[in-house]
C-alpha positions in Angstrom: -27.8 40.4 -16.5 -30.9 39.6 -18.5 -31.5 36.6 -20.8 -31.6 39.2 -23.6 -27.8 39.7 -23.4 -27.3 36.0 -23.4 -29.5 35.7 -26.5 -27.7 38.5 -28.2 -24.3 36.9 -27.4 -25.6 33.6 -28.7 -25.9 35.2 -32.2 -22.1 35.7 -32.4 -20.7 32.8 -30.4 -21.3 29.1 -29.7 -24.4 28.8 -27.4 -22.4 27.2 -24.6 -20.1 30.2 -24.5 -22.9 32.8 -24.8 -23.5 33.1 -21.0 -19.8 33.6 -20.4 -19.6 36.3 -23.1 -22.8 38.0 -21.7 -21.4 38.0 -18.2 -18.2 39.6 -19.4 -20.1 42.2 -21.4 -22.3 42.9 -18.3 -19.2 43.3 -16.1 -17.8 46.1 -18.4 -14.2 44.7 -18.4 -11.3 45.8 -20.5 -10.0 42.2 -21.1 -11.2 38.7 -21.3 -8.3 36.5 -20.4 -8.9 32.8 -21.3 -7.2 29.7 -22.5 -10.3 28.8 -24.4 -9.9 31.0 -27.4 -11.5 28.7 -30.0 -14.8 30.5 -30.2 -13.8 33.8 -28.6 -11.3 34.6 -31.4 -13.8 34.5 -34.2 -14.2 37.7 -36.2 -17.9 38.0 -35.3 -17.1 37.9 -31.6 -14.2 40.4 -31.9 -16.4 42.8 -33.8 -19.2 42.5 -31.2 -17.2 43.1 -28.0 -15.6 46.4 -26.8 -12.8 44.6 -25.0 -9.7 42.6 -25.9 -9.7 38.8 -25.8 -6.4 37.3 -25.0 -4.7 34.2 -23.6 -2.8 34.8 -20.3 0.5 34.9 -22.2 -0.8 37.5 -24.7 -2.1 39.6 -21.8 1.3 39.5 -20.1 3.1 40.6 -23.3 0.6 43.4 -23.7 1.0 44.5 -20.1 4.8 44.5 -20.3 4.7 46.5 -23.6 2.5 49.1 -21.9 5.2 49.7 -19.3 8.0 49.9 -21.8 6.2 52.6 -23.8 6.0 54.9 -20.8 
């Protein structure tokens, strides 16, 4: 992961959270599950990332829903 990704992430999120966001982007995940949604739930961040950002409870609800739809 290069500093460029951290710099780019810093344009849409608080600078303290930019390395976390950059790491998650670099990992290519489908979800970021965190209790710290204060900065991650901002529209600019949601528009920037290709994955869902959820609390653990939201993830469990989504996971359960996916099984009930099958």
